[in-house]
C-alpha positions as CSV (number, residue, x, y, z in Angstrom):
1,M,11.0,60.1,89.4
2,P,14.7,59.7,88.8
3,N,16.8,62.6,88.0
4,L,16.9,62.5,84.2
5,T,18.9,65.0,82.0
6,S,16.7,66.8,79.3
7,K,18.5,65.0,76.6
8,E,17.7,61.6,78.3
9,L,14.0,62.7,78.6
10,M,14.2,63.6,74.8
11,Q,15.5,60.0,74.1
12,L,12.8,58.5,76.4
13,E,10.2,60.5,74.4
14,D,11.5,59.4,71.0
15,Q,11.7,55.7,72.2
16,L,8.2,55.9,73.6
17,N,6.8,57.5,70.2
18,G,8.6,54.8,68.3
19,E,7.2,52.1,70.5
20,A,3.7,53.5,70.4
21,L,3.9,53.5,66.5
22,L,5.1,49.9,66.4
23,V,2.1,48.9,68.5
24,T,-0.3,50.7,66.3
25,K,1.2,49.4,63.0
26,F,1.3,45.8,64.2
27,K,-2.0,45.8,65.6
28,N,-3.2,47.2,62.2
29,Y,-1.4,44.6,60.3
30,A,-2.8,41.8,62.6
31,N,-6.4,43.3,62.0
32,Q,-6.1,43.1,58.2
33,C,-4.4,39.7,58.2
34,T,-6.6,36.6,57.1
35,D,-4.0,34.0,58.0
36,P,-4.7,32.9,61.7
37,E,-0.8,31.9,62.2
38,L,0.4,35.3,60.9
39,K,-2.2,37.3,62.7
40,S,-1.0,35.5,65.9
41,V,2.6,36.4,65.2
42,L,1.8,39.9,64.4
43,Q,-0.3,40.1,67.8
44,Q,2.7,38.9,69.7
45,I,4.9,41.3,67.9
46,A,2.5,44.2,69.0
47,Q,2.4,42.8,72.6
48,K,6.2,42.8,72.8
49,H,6.4,46.5,71.8
50,Q,3.5,47.4,74.2
51,N,5.8,45.7,76.8
52,H,8.7,47.8,75.8
53,Y,6.5,50.9,76.1
54,A,5.4,49.9,79.5
55,T,9.1,49.4,80.6
56,L,10.2,52.8,79.1
57,M,7.2,54.4,81.2
58,R,8.6,53.0,84.3
59,H,11.6,55.0,84.0
60,L,9.6,58.0,84.0
61,Q,7.8,57.0,87.5
C-alpha cells in the first residue's frame, strides 16, 4: 500500500462513498426504467462509476 496521508485517505474514502452511491442510484434508476434505450444508458453510467470505484480501490492496495 502506498504511503498516503490521513487527509488523502479521507479524500479517497469520500470519493469511494460517492462512487458507491452513484452506482446504487443509477442501477436503481435503470431497474425502474421501462424505455430499453434509456435503461441501457443508465446501466452504462452505473458501470462507469463502478469502474471509478475499482480504480480508487487500487490506490489502497
